All heavy atoms as an XYZ file, in Angstrom:
961
protein
N     166.653    281.503     83.240
C     167.628    282.025     84.178
C     168.825    281.092     84.222
O     168.709    279.913     84.500
C     166.977    282.135     85.552
C     167.889    282.683     86.600
S     166.902    282.988     88.083
C     168.120    282.657     89.288
N     169.989    281.613     83.937
C     171.226    280.832     83.916
C     171.860    280.855     85.293
O     172.249    281.911     85.780
C     172.178    281.411     82.870
C     173.456    280.609     82.728
O     173.471    279.448     83.167
O     174.419    281.153     82.171
N     171.951    279.676     85.937
C     172.527    279.622     87.285
C     173.888    278.930     87.282
O     174.433    278.626     88.325
C     171.578    278.900     88.277
C     171.280    277.476     87.809
C     170.317    279.710     88.476
C     170.537    276.633     88.806
N     174.451    278.675     86.102
C     175.748    278.022     86.031
C     176.825    278.965     86.562
O     176.727    280.175     86.425
C     176.072    277.599     84.599
O     176.150    278.730     83.775
N     177.871    278.401     87.188
C     178.938    279.238     87.732
C     179.630    280.022     86.621
O     179.794    279.546     85.510
C     179.902    278.229     88.357
C     179.128    276.976     88.507
C     178.070    276.995     87.442
N     180.016    281.231     86.923
C     180.712    282.100     85.976
C     182.178    282.176     86.383
O     182.595    283.127     87.034
C     180.091    283.501     85.982
C     178.625    283.517     85.657
C     178.400    283.299     84.181
C     176.960    283.538     83.838
N     176.331    282.487     83.118
N     182.939    281.185     86.028
C     184.348    281.160     86.377
C     185.163    281.875     85.313
O     184.810    281.871     84.141
C     184.852    279.722     86.532
C     184.150    278.945     87.616
C     183.701    277.663     87.387
C     183.947    279.490     88.875
C     183.066    276.936     88.369
C     183.312    278.770     89.873
C     182.874    277.494     89.622
N     186.268    282.455     85.747
C     187.176    283.176     84.870
C     188.534    282.480     84.859
O     188.945    281.916     85.884
C     187.363    284.613     85.364
C     186.086    285.418     85.447
C     185.439    285.609     84.093
O     186.124    285.857     83.106
N     184.121    285.474     84.035
N     189.268    282.531     83.749
C     190.633    281.985     83.735
C     191.463    282.627     84.846
O     191.385    283.822     85.102
C     191.157    282.374     82.353
C     189.917    282.445     81.510
C     188.860    283.030     82.420
N     192.216    281.781     85.530
C     193.049    282.234     86.641
C     192.368    282.136     87.995
O     193.025    282.212     89.032
N     191.056    281.968     88.012
C     190.315    281.861     89.264
C     190.597    280.508     89.921
O     190.749    279.497     89.239
C     188.816    282.003     88.996
C     187.957    281.968     90.230
C     186.484    282.204     89.905
O     186.098    282.377     88.744
N     185.657    282.209     90.927
N     190.663    280.493     91.244
C     190.860    279.246     91.980
C     189.486    278.695     92.343
O     188.629    279.403     92.875
C     191.688    279.468     93.264
C     193.013    280.172     92.959
C     191.929    278.132     93.976
C     193.950    279.422     92.053
N     189.299    277.400     92.041
C     188.043    276.712     92.337
C     188.350    275.489     93.190
O     189.495    275.047     93.290
C     187.296    276.306     91.046
C     186.823    277.540     90.286
C     188.149    275.412     90.175
N     187.299    274.957     93.785
C     187.457    273.787     94.644
C     186.463    272.710     94.242
O     185.313    273.002     93.906
C     187.228    274.174     96.107
O     187.373    273.049     96.951
N     186.929    271.483     94.282
C     186.098    270.306     94.089
C     186.131    269.590     95.430
O     187.189    269.124     95.859
C     186.677    269.427     92.974
C     185.925    268.167     92.612
C     184.568    268.518     92.001
C     186.730    267.360     91.610
N     185.002    269.556     96.118
C     184.948    269.053     97.490
C     184.369    267.650     97.531
O     183.360    267.369     96.882
C     184.088    269.973     98.353
C     184.532    271.421     98.308
O     185.679    271.675     97.910
O     183.728    272.290     98.666
N     185.011    266.797     98.327
C     184.506    265.442     98.526
C     184.890    264.997     99.933
O     186.076    264.831    100.233
C     185.075    264.472     97.486
C     184.589    263.062     97.691
C     183.263    262.727     97.443
C     185.437    262.077     98.161
C     182.808    261.439     97.646
C     184.992    260.785     98.361
C     183.672    260.470     98.104
O     183.226    259.201     98.321
N     183.918    264.835    100.781
C     184.192    264.439    102.163
C     185.064    265.479    102.847
O     184.777    266.671    102.815
N     186.145    265.003    103.440
C     187.080    265.885    104.145
C     188.224    266.346    103.254
O     189.220    266.866    103.757
C     187.666    265.164    105.368
C     186.621    264.924    106.437
O     185.676    265.728    106.530
O     186.746    263.930    107.174
N     188.101    266.123    101.946
C     189.181    266.500    101.026
C     188.675    267.490     99.986
O     187.552    267.373     99.521
C     189.756    265.262    100.343
C     190.452    264.335    101.334
C     190.904    263.074    100.688
N     189.713    262.334    100.232
C     189.759    261.300     99.417
N     190.913    260.887     98.944
N     188.668    260.678     99.066
N     189.546    268.424     99.659
C     189.240    269.420     98.636
C     190.368    269.455     97.627
O     191.538    269.556     98.020
C     189.096    270.815     99.239
C     187.905    270.946    100.151
O     187.286    269.971    100.537
N     187.591    272.166    100.521
N     190.004    269.399     96.373
C     190.951    269.588     95.287
C     190.844    271.038     94.843
O     189.773    271.481     94.427
C     190.626    268.662     94.115
C     191.436    268.884     92.838
C     192.917    268.599     93.077
C     190.899    268.033     91.708
N     191.936    271.782     94.989
C     191.974    273.175     94.561
C     192.690    273.230     93.218
O     193.742    272.610     93.040
C     192.691    274.051     95.585
C     191.913    274.163     96.874
C     192.182    273.322     97.948
C     190.892    275.101     97.001
C     191.450    273.414     99.124
C     190.158    275.197     98.171
C     190.445    274.357     99.228
O     189.715    274.444    100.391
N     192.100    273.987     92.302
C     192.648    274.058     90.951
C     192.437    275.452     90.389
O     191.541    276.186     90.817
C     191.970    273.021     90.058
N     193.260    275.788     89.406
C     193.151    277.075     88.722
C     192.401    276.859     87.413
O     192.722    275.941     86.647
C     194.539    277.625     88.439
C     194.528    278.922     87.681
C     195.926    279.417     87.362
O     196.924    278.760     87.737
O     196.016    280.466     86.705
N     191.418    277.694     87.161
C     190.651    277.618     85.920
C     191.533    278.056     84.761
O     192.141    279.124     84.796
C     189.388    278.497     85.989
C     188.669    278.522     84.638
C     188.459    278.019     87.085
N     191.614    277.211     83.738
C     192.319    277.551     82.511
C     191.302    278.117     81.520
O     191.510    279.165     80.922
C     193.047    276.328     81.909
C     193.672    276.667     80.567
C     194.084    275.790     82.884
N     190.180    277.389     81.379
C     189.144    277.821     80.433
C     187.840    277.133     80.798
O     187.835    275.998     81.276
C     189.548    277.438     79.018
C     188.600    277.887     77.951
C     189.092    277.507     76.557
O     190.142    276.905     76.397
N     188.327    277.863     75.549
N     186.740    277.820     80.561
C     185.411    277.225     80.700
C     184.902    276.950     79.298
O     184.880    277.842     78.444
C     184.446    278.155     81.460
C     183.053    277.546     81.514
C     184.963    278.416     82.873
N     184.533    275.694     79.053
C     183.997    275.285     77.749
C     182.478    275.333     77.870
O     181.836    274.352     78.240
C     184.498    273.880     77.349
C     184.023    273.518     75.949
C     186.011    273.789     77.473
N     181.929    276.499     77.582
C     180.507    276.757     77.802
C     179.625    275.804     77.005
O     178.637    275.283     77.519
C     180.175    278.230     77.472
C     180.933    279.147     78.423
C     178.678    278.491     77.552
C     180.922    280.603     78.038
N     179.992    275.530     75.769
C     179.160    274.687     74.902
C     179.009    273.268     75.434
O     178.058    272.581     75.093
C     179.722    274.652     73.484
O     181.017    274.067     73.492
N     179.946    272.838     76.275
C     179.891    271.470     76.812
C     179.725    271.449     78.321
O     179.768    270.394     78.940
C     181.155    270.714     76.411
C     181.247    270.637     74.882
C     182.239    269.682     74.354
N     182.053    268.352     74.865
C     183.050    267.489     75.030
N     184.277    267.835     74.698
N     182.840    266.297     75.498
N     179.582    272.609     78.958
C     179.451    272.729     80.417
C     180.621    272.075     81.142
O     180.444    271.379     82.143
C     178.131    272.141     80.910
C     176.943    272.974     80.493
O     177.083    274.207     80.435
O     175.878    272.392     80.230
N     181.823    272.293     80.604
C     183.034    271.726     81.193
C     183.969    272.832     81.641
O     183.937    273.943     81.122
C     183.750    270.832     80.185
C     183.016    269.583     79.739
C     183.780    268.886     78.622
C     182.806    268.634     80.910
N     184.799    272.478     82.600
C     185.793    273.406     83.112
C     187.164    272.740     82.993
O     187.386    271.644     83.518
C     185.481    273.744     84.576
S     186.340    275.168     85.204
N     188.056    273.403     82.286
C     189.437    272.938     82.144
C     190.204    273.569     83.287
O     190.264    274.793     83.400
C     189.955    273.370     80.781
C     191.416    273.182     80.519
C     192.313    272.466     81.255
C     192.148    273.718     79.418
N     193.554    272.524     80.681
C     193.477    273.295     79.543
C     191.797    274.523     78.341
C     194.463    273.651     78.642
C     192.783    274.879     77.441
C     194.099    274.427     77.590
N     190.744    272.730     84.167
C     191.445    273.234     85.345
C     192.839    272.637     85.461
O     193.110    271.546     84.953
C     190.663    272.950     86.650
C     189.316    273.656     86.653
C     190.493    271.463     86.898
N     193.691    273.371     86.139
C     195.061    272.935     86.424
C     195.155    272.706     87.927
O     195.063    273.646     88.714
C     196.035    274.028     85.966
C     197.468    273.656     86.115
C     198.342    274.448     85.151
N     198.001    274.062     83.776
C     197.855    274.936     82.767
N     198.039    276.216     82.956
N     197.547    274.506     81.557
N     195.299    271.441     88.375
C     195.359    271.162     89.812
C     196.513    271.901     90.497
O     197.602    272.026     89.942
C     195.585    269.649     89.871
C     195.058    269.133     88.573
C     195.367    270.218     87.571
N     196.220    272.379     91.695
C     197.228    273.042     92.521
C     197.590    272.193     93.728
O     198.755    271.929     93.995
C     196.721    274.409     92.991
C     196.442    275.427     91.891
C     195.751    276.654     92.480
C     197.742    275.807     91.208
N     196.561    271.791     94.478
C     196.816    270.996     95.678
C     195.576    270.224     96.079
O     194.465    270.578     95.703
C     197.293    271.891     96.831
C     196.337    272.944     97.363
C     195.523    272.424     98.539
C     197.130    274.162     97.806
N     195.805    269.169     96.837
C     194.740    268.382     97.427
C     194.902    268.504     98.928
O     195.970    268.188     99.465
C     194.838    266.916     96.993
C     193.774    265.960     97.523
C     192.388    266.356     97.020
C     194.090    264.534     97.115
N     193.886    269.023     99.598
C     193.939    269.227    101.046
C     193.053    268.205    101.735
O     191.891    268.039    101.375
C     193.483    270.639    101.396
N     193.626    267.526    102.720
C     192.884    266.550    103.523
C     192.657    267.174    104.888
O     193.582    267.337    105.682
C     193.672    265.249    103.634
C     192.894    264.162    104.316
O     191.999    264.416    105.104
N     193.245    262.917    104.018
N     191.390    267.520    105.179
C     191.043    268.231    106.402
C     190.734    267.317    107.581
O     190.281    267.801    108.614
C     189.873    269.181    106.140
C     190.237    270.329    105.245
C     189.934    270.290    103.891
C     190.913    271.420    105.749
C     190.282    271.340    103.058
C     191.271    272.477    104.926
C     190.951    272.438    103.578
N     191.002    266.017    107.455
C     190.825    265.134    108.606
C     191.985    265.313    109.577
O     191.934    264.821    110.695
C     190.726    263.652    108.196
O     191.881    263.284    107.455
C     189.477    263.398    107.379
N     193.019    265.998    109.137
C     194.198    266.264    109.966
C     194.218    267.727    110.368
O     193.667    268.582    109.689
C     195.488    265.932    109.195
C     195.553    264.509    108.736
C     195.148    264.168    107.449
C     196.005    263.509    109.592
C     195.201    262.848    107.023
C     196.058    262.195    109.166
C     195.651    261.868    107.886
O     195.700    260.569    107.466
N     194.881    268.008    111.484
C     195.066    269.385    111.923
C     196.538    269.623    112.148
O     197.116    269.002    113.034
C     194.288    269.637    113.215
C     194.296    271.070    113.680
C     193.763    272.053    112.656
O     192.768    271.788    111.983
O     194.404    273.094    112.525
N     197.227    270.416    111.406
C     196.753    271.159    110.238
C     196.470    270.220    109.071
O     196.922    269.073    109.077
C     197.919    272.104    109.930
C     199.126    271.383    110.420
C     198.669    270.600    111.618
N     195.753    270.694    108.062
C     195.412    269.832    106.924
C     196.660    269.274    106.237
O     197.682    269.949    106.144
C     194.661    270.764    105.970
C     194.237    271.920    106.795
C     195.223    272.042    107.906
N     196.541    268.041    105.778
C     197.607    267.405    105.004
C     197.484    267.905    103.569
O     196.420    267.825    102.958
C     197.457    265.889    105.054
C     198.452    265.073    104.257
C     199.859    265.267    104.815
C     198.079    263.605    104.300
N     198.587    268.439    103.034
C     198.587    269.054    101.708
C     199.436    268.230    100.755
O     200.569    267.885    101.067
C     199.174    270.484    101.766
C     198.451    271.343    102.797
C     199.179    271.127    100.390
C     197.018    271.597    102.491
N     198.870    267.910     99.582
C     199.619    267.272     98.506
C     199.773    268.278     97.375
O     198.779    268.793     96.858
C     198.911    266.028     97.976
C     198.918    264.898     98.978
O     197.890    264.594     99.545
N     200.061    264.297     99.190
N     201.009    268.538     96.997
C     201.320    269.473     95.923
C     201.015    268.805     94.584
O     201.597    267.784     94.240
C     202.795    269.864     96.008
C     203.203    270.939     95.020
O     202.424    271.251     94.099
O     204.322    271.466     95.178
N     200.098    269.386     93.821
C     199.695    268.813     92.530
C     200.018    269.745     91.371
O     199.469    269.591     90.277
C     198.193    268.513     92.543
C     197.724    267.498     93.575
C     196.207    267.393     93.556
C     198.365    266.152     93.332
N     200.905    270.703     91.582
C     201.191    271.683     90.535
C     201.799    271.060     89.290
O     201.765    271.670     88.229
C     202.090    272.788     91.080
C     201.351    273.655     92.115
C     202.254    274.679     92.713
N     203.238    274.014     93.571
C     204.213    274.637     94.215
N     204.339    275.942     94.096
N     205.051    273.964     94.978
N     202.351    269.848     89.388
C     202.897    269.181     88.205
C     201.967    268.094     87.676
O     202.339    267.339     86.781
C     204.270    268.586     88.526
C     205.313    269.670     88.741
O     205.332    270.631     87.948
O     206.090    269.568     89.699
N     200.757    268.011     88.224
C     199.780    267.018     87.773
C     199.180    267.452     86.441
O     199.171    268.636     86.102
C     198.670    266.855     88.820
N     198.671    266.504     85.675
C     198.031    266.865     84.400
C     196.735    267.649     84.633
O     196.089    267.509     85.681
C     197.748    265.512     83.739
C     197.828    264.506     84.823
C     198.690    265.067     85.904
N     196.378    268.457     83.661
C     195.140    269.224     83.726
C     193.941    268.277     83.694
O     194.037    267.137     83.229
C     195.054    270.184     82.540
C     196.097    271.287     82.604
O     196.815    271.388     83.616
O     196.174    272.055     81.639
N     192.811    268.785     84.174
C     191.569    268.014     84.199
C     190.489    268.777     83.450
O     190.477    270.008     83.431
C     191.103    267.801     85.646
C     192.046    267.062     86.585
C     191.518    267.120     88.012
C     192.213    265.621     86.147
N     189.570    268.038     82.862
C     188.397    268.596     82.203
C     187.191    267.972     82.886
O     186.926    266.780     82.718
C     188.438    268.249     80.707
C     187.566    269.042     79.769
C     187.863    270.524     79.851
C     187.749    268.550     78.349
N     186.488    268.776     83.702
C     185.400    268.276     84.539
C     184.141    269.104     84.332
O     184.221    270.270     83.938
C     185.795    268.390     86.013
C     186.721    267.312     86.473
C     187.947    267.025     85.971
C     186.495    266.389     87.519
N     188.497    265.980     86.664
C     187.633    265.571     87.620
C     185.449    266.176     88.397
C     187.746    264.554     88.553
C     185.569    265.158     89.339
C     186.700    264.362     89.405
N     182.985    268.527     84.669
C     181.741    269.305     84.593
C     181.839    270.560     85.475
O     182.234    270.482     86.640
C     180.672    268.344     85.118
C     181.245    266.979     84.836
C     182.722    267.130     85.036
N     181.490    271.683     84.905
C     181.637    272.965     85.593
C     180.789    273.050     86.858
O     181.188    273.687     87.839
C     181.339    274.140     84.629
C     179.869    274.229     84.298
C     181.855    275.446     85.171
N     179.634    272.382     86.866
C     178.742    272.485     88.017
C     179.248    271.732     89.249
O     178.659    271.850     90.322
C     177.330    272.027     87.654
C     177.265    270.554     87.312
O     178.216    269.983     86.780
N     176.132    269.941     87.589
N     180.335    270.984     89.142
C     180.884    270.284     90.303
C     181.822    271.170     91.111
O     182.134    270.856     92.260
C     181.629    269.023     89.857
C     180.772    267.963     89.180
C     181.639    266.781     88.759
C     179.647    267.504     90.086
N     182.252    272.270     90.538
C     183.186    273.164     91.212
C     182.451    274.272     91.944
O     181.343    274.641     91.581
C     184.135    273.813     90.190
C     185.089    272.854     89.556
C     184.844    272.349     88.295
C     186.248    272.462     90.206
C     185.724    271.472     87.691
C     187.131    271.580     89.615
C     186.871    271.079     88.358
N     183.134    274.786     92.945
C     182.662    275.999     93.608
C     183.829    276.969     93.643
O     184.993    276.561     93.625
C     182.166    275.707     95.025
C     183.272    275.301     95.982
C     182.806    275.282     97.438
N     183.859    274.803     98.301
C     184.868    275.538     98.763
N     184.958    276.817     98.449
N     185.796    275.018     99.543
N     183.530    278.264     93.683
C     184.628    279.220     93.793
C     185.306    279.056     95.155
O     184.642    278.885     96.165
C     183.949    280.586     93.702
C     182.508    280.344     93.454
C     182.236    278.889     93.605
N     186.615    279.063     95.170
C     187.354    278.971     96.433
C     187.529    280.376     96.993
O     187.783    281.326     96.256
C     188.711    278.322     96.198
N     187.371    280.497     98.291
C     187.544    281.780     98.953
C     189.026    282.067     99.161
O     189.796    281.159     99.482
C     186.830    281.787    100.310
C     185.354    281.558    100.206
S     184.772    282.655     98.994
C     183.246    283.118     99.294
N     189.391    283.319     98.992
C     190.792    283.714     99.186
C     191.314    283.290    100.551
O     192.433    282.801    100.668
C     190.951    285.233     99.051
C     190.683    285.720     97.642
O     190.650    284.889     96.718
O     190.508    286.937     97.475
N     190.487    283.464    101.580
C     190.930    283.173    102.948
C     191.237    281.696    103.161
O     192.084    281.361    103.977
C     189.868    283.622    103.964
O     188.606    283.049    103.604
C     189.756    285.133    104.002
N     190.565    280.815    102.447
C     190.844    279.388    102.602
C     192.047    278.948    101.780
O     192.780    278.041    102.168
C     189.620    278.531    102.258
C     189.279    278.483    100.790
C     188.053    277.661    100.453
O     188.077    276.429    100.631
O     187.062    278.269     99.993
N     192.267    279.598    100.644
C     193.322    279.168     99.726
C     194.690    279.718    100.102
O     195.694    279.017     99.989
C     192.954    279.569     98.277
C     194.063    279.203     97.320
C     191.665    278.904     97.860
N     194.743    280.948    100.560
C     196.031    281.585    100.845
C     196.834    280.789    101.860
O     198.024    280.547    101.667
C     195.832    283.044    101.295
C     195.357    283.870    100.110
C     197.110    283.626    101.877
C     194.932    285.277    100.450
N     196.209    280.361    102.940
C     196.953    279.592    103.946
C     197.423    278.246    103.410
O     198.504    277.795    103.754
C     196.110    279.355    105.212
O     194.787    279.033    104.848
C     196.124    280.528    106.130
N     196.618    277.631    102.553
C     197.005    276.340    101.987
C     198.145    276.496    100.989
O     199.117    275.743    101.012
C     195.802    275.666    101.324
C     194.637    275.329    102.254
C     193.441    274.854    101.454
C     195.040    274.300    103.285
N     198.033    277.492    100.112
C     199.086    277.721     99.123
C     200.400    278.122     99.774
O     201.475    277.789     99.272
C     198.652    278.793     98.117
C     197.597    278.374     97.101
C     197.133    279.580     96.289
C     198.106    277.273     96.197
N     200.323    278.807    100.906
C     201.550    279.234    101.579
C     202.327    278.049    102.154
O     203.513    278.172    102.458
C     201.230    280.241    102.684
O     200.534    279.612    103.742
N     201.680    276.901    102.288
C     202.350    275.714    102.805
C     203.137    274.972    101.728
O     203.929    274.084    102.039
C     201.334    274.765    103.439
C     200.670    275.350    104.666
C     199.648    274.411    105.246
O     199.886    273.213    105.349
N     198.495    274.943    105.612
N     202.915    275.330    100.469
C     203.655    274.691     99.383
C     205.035    275.310     99.290
O     205.198    276.521     99.412
C     202.923    274.865     98.052
C     201.538    274.240     97.946
C     200.925    274.575     96.593
C     201.583    272.749     98.161
N     206.018    274.486     99.041
C     207.369    275.015     98.865
C     207.474    275.647     97.485
O     206.690    275.334     96.589
C     208.399    273.897     99.041
O     208.150    272.865     98.130
N     208.449    276.541     97.313
C     208.612    277.147     95.985
C     208.739    276.059     94.927
O     209.389    275.030     95.141
C     209.899    277.956     96.113
C     210.033    278.226     97.573
C     209.432    277.025     98.263
N     208.103    276.302     93.809
C     208.075    275.291     92.750
C     209.446    275.146     92.109
O     210.040    276.107     91.660
C     207.039    275.659     91.698
C     206.837    274.563     90.689
C     205.682    274.855     89.781
C     205.558    273.733     88.784
N     204.527    273.962     87.822
N     209.900    273.919     92.095
C     211.149    273.562     91.436
C     210.801    272.768     90.193
O     209.896    271.932     90.224
C     212.027    272.698     92.354
C     212.364    273.343     93.678
C     213.218    274.575     93.504
O     214.084    274.628     92.648
N     212.949    275.605     94.303
N     211.495    272.997     89.086
C     211.197    272.216     87.882
C     211.399    270.721     88.138
O     212.402    270.317     88.714
C     212.207    272.724     86.855
C     212.747    273.995     87.408
C     212.561    273.947     88.892
N     210.390    269.939     87.759
C     210.464    268.489     87.930
C     210.083    267.826     86.620
O     209.287    268.364     85.859
C     209.483    268.009     89.004
C     209.742    268.485     90.388
C     208.807    267.756     91.322
C     208.066    268.717     92.221
N     207.079    268.099     93.053
N     210.624    266.661     86.418
C     210.264    265.900     85.219
C     208.876    265.278     85.377
O     208.111    265.192     84.435
C     211.297    264.816     84.945
N     208.562    264.828     86.585
C     207.293    264.140     86.843
C     206.706    264.606     88.160
O     207.401    265.127     89.022
C     207.509    262.624     86.919
C     207.912    262.021     85.585
O     207.302    262.402     84.575
O     208.833    261.183     85.569
N     205.401    264.344     88.304
C     204.728    264.618     89.562
C     205.184    263.598     90.604
O     205.540    262.460     90.264
C     203.194    264.572     89.388
C     202.495    264.978     90.685
C     202.729    263.234     88.898
C     200.987    265.109     90.557
N     205.180    264.006     91.844
C     205.497    263.118     92.957
C     204.533    261.930     92.911
O     203.313    262.115     92.877
C     205.335    263.907     94.257
C     205.481    263.070     95.504
O     206.004    261.949     95.431
O     205.067    263.554     96.571
N     205.040    260.692     92.887
C     204.140    259.533     92.757
C     203.141    259.415     93.905
O     202.023    258.963     93.698
C     205.082    258.326     92.722
C     206.457    258.832     92.946
C     206.438    260.317     92.909
N     203.507    259.833     95.098
C     202.578    259.780     96.232
C     201.439    260.773     96.003
O     200.263    260.449     96.196
C     203.307    260.063     97.565
C     202.321    260.163     98.709
C     204.346    258.982     97.843
N     201.775    261.986     95.558
C     200.753    262.988     95.274
C     199.848    262.506     94.139
O     198.626    262.689     94.185
C     201.403    264.323     94.919
N     200.432    261.881     93.119
C     199.642    261.352     92.004
C     198.682    260.273     92.488
O     197.522    260.233     92.072
C     200.552    260.788     90.910
C     199.810    260.273     89.701
C     199.130    261.370     88.917
O     199.739    262.377     88.593
N     197.868    261.180     88.595
N     199.142    259.403     93.394
C     198.263    258.375     93.958
C     197.096    258.997     94.717
O     195.957    258.539     94.608
C     199.044    257.437     94.882
C     199.954    256.499     94.124
O     199.779    256.335     92.903
O     200.870    255.922     94.766
N     197.375    260.046     95.494
C     196.311    260.726     96.243
C     195.298    261.358     95.289
O     194.091    261.274     95.520
C     196.890    261.788     97.177
C     197.553    261.222     98.387
N     196.853    260.685     99.448
C     198.859    261.103     98.702
C     197.700    260.260    100.367
N     198.933    260.505     99.941
N     195.769    261.970     94.217
C     194.876    262.570     93.231
C     194.038    261.494     92.546
O     192.818    261.628     92.422
C     195.664    263.366     92.189
C     194.850    263.969     91.046
C     193.814    264.955     91.563
C     195.768    264.625     90.026
N     194.664    260.422     92.115
C     193.931    259.327     91.459
C     192.876    258.736     92.383
O     191.751    258.462     91.958
C     194.892    258.241     90.991
C     195.748    258.681     89.829
O     195.447    259.654     89.149
N     196.848    257.975     89.608
N     193.227    258.538     93.650
C     192.283    257.984     94.625
C     191.109    258.950     94.831
O     189.956    258.527     94.871
C     192.997    257.716     95.941
C     192.114    257.094     96.988
C     192.856    256.903     98.305
O     193.634    257.751     98.721
N     192.601    255.777     98.950
N     191.405    260.243     94.942
C     190.359    261.250     95.113
C     189.395    261.219     93.925
O     188.177    261.184     94.098
C     190.995    262.637     95.257
C     189.992    263.757     95.334
C     189.386    264.087     96.534
C     189.655    264.479     94.203
C     188.463    265.117     96.603
C     188.739    265.511     94.260
C     188.135    265.834     95.470
N     189.925    261.231     92.723
C     189.091    261.222     91.519
C     188.243    259.960     91.457
O     187.043    260.001     91.192
C     189.964    261.374     90.255
C     190.541    262.789     90.193
C     189.175    261.049     88.994
C     191.595    262.976     89.129
N     188.853    258.816     91.717
C     188.124    257.546     91.688
C     186.988    257.544     92.719
O     185.851    257.183     92.398
C     189.091    256.394     91.941
C     188.443    255.056     91.958
N     188.021    254.428     90.803
C     188.110    254.235     92.978
C     187.462    253.268     91.123
N     187.509    253.133     92.441
N     187.277    257.945     93.938
C     186.252    257.951     94.984
C     185.149    258.962     94.695
O     183.984    258.705     94.956
C     186.885    258.217     96.350
C     187.715    257.059     96.839
C     188.474    257.372     98.121
O     188.612    258.523     98.514
N     188.978    256.328     98.756
N     185.534    260.106     94.143
C     184.535    261.114     93.792
C     183.545    260.549     92.789
O     182.336    260.638     92.973
C     185.229    262.357     93.226
C     184.286    263.488     92.953
C     184.049    264.448     93.916
C     183.617    263.586     91.734
C     183.172    265.494     93.671
C     182.743    264.625     91.490
C     182.517    265.581     92.459
N     184.052    259.939     91.713
C     183.157    259.415     90.680
C     182.377    258.203     91.163
O     181.243    257.984     90.727
C     183.924    259.101     89.401
C     184.290    260.354     88.668
C     185.538    260.819     88.423
C     183.399    261.325     88.104
N     185.484    262.009     87.740
C     184.181    262.344     87.536
C     182.007    261.424     88.031
C     183.623    263.453     86.902
C     181.466    262.537     87.392
C     182.267    263.525     86.835
N     182.943    257.414     92.055
C     182.227    256.260     92.591
C     181.046    256.689     93.463
O     180.111    255.923     93.670
C     183.173    255.375     93.413
C     184.195    254.643     92.582
C     183.558    253.655     91.622
O     182.662    252.903     91.985
N     184.018    253.674     90.382
N     181.088    257.905     93.976
C     180.012    258.378     94.865
C     178.738    258.719     94.102
O     177.698    258.888     94.708
C     180.487    259.594     95.668
O     180.617    260.732     94.841
N     178.838    258.832     92.774
C     177.651    259.138     91.990
C     176.984    257.842     91.555
O     177.604    256.998     90.923
C     178.020    259.963     90.736
C     178.327    261.385     91.069
C     179.628    261.789     91.296
C     177.311    262.318     91.180
C     179.913    263.096     91.609
C     177.582    263.630     91.491
C     178.883    264.013     91.716
N     175.677    257.684     91.868
C     174.954    256.487     91.405
C     174.941    256.441     89.888
O     174.898    257.483     89.226
C     173.532    256.687     91.947
C     173.630    257.756     92.979
C     174.851    258.574     92.655
N     174.975    255.231     89.364
C     174.978    255.051     87.921
C     173.725    255.679     87.317
O     172.630    255.524     87.826
C     175.027    253.563     87.584
C     175.583    253.299     86.221
C     175.876    251.832     86.008
O     176.553    251.242     86.849
O     175.405    251.307     85.003
N     173.924    256.419     86.251
C     172.804    257.042     85.575
C     172.422    258.400     86.124
O     171.562    259.066     85.558
N     173.014    258.826     87.227
C     172.677    260.135     87.803
C     173.282    261.230     86.936
O     174.443    261.180     86.577
C     173.220    260.247     89.230
C     172.915    261.582     89.868
C     173.443    261.650     91.277
C     173.178    263.017     91.876
N     173.720    263.139     93.196
N     172.476    262.202     86.606
C     172.928    263.334     85.801
C     173.694    264.308     86.680
O     173.298    264.580     87.785
C     171.739    264.054     85.165
C     171.015    263.221     84.142
C     171.869    263.005     82.903
O     172.613    263.882     82.489
N     171.750    261.829     82.318
N     174.794    264.823     86.146
C     175.572    265.818     86.878
C     175.040    267.200     86.613
O     174.567    267.569     85.656
C     177.046    265.742     86.465
C     177.728    264.444     86.815
C     179.147    264.447     86.278
C     177.760    264.238     88.301
């Protein structure tokens, strides 16, 4: 019985860690390697009311284990995406947003004990 998530290109997924969620759009699922190629959209910090949103639409794509993601519900994503300003062409990602993404990724991976299988 295959219980792996069945994500489709264009679907919004979430990577949850503590009070923060990384929302990303699925580009492709690499079934042979159990990886998900995603394009970050935003990082939401729910310790604040309303949540603090970092725009990550210009961040580099990520290739992560597919089983770490969950499908994001439309009702949770629509309100968050509506808080982003219209996308303007930029040469680089906002350095503050990049720092938040890097910190999130580092803390997420540090939470896994060494040798633990994903």
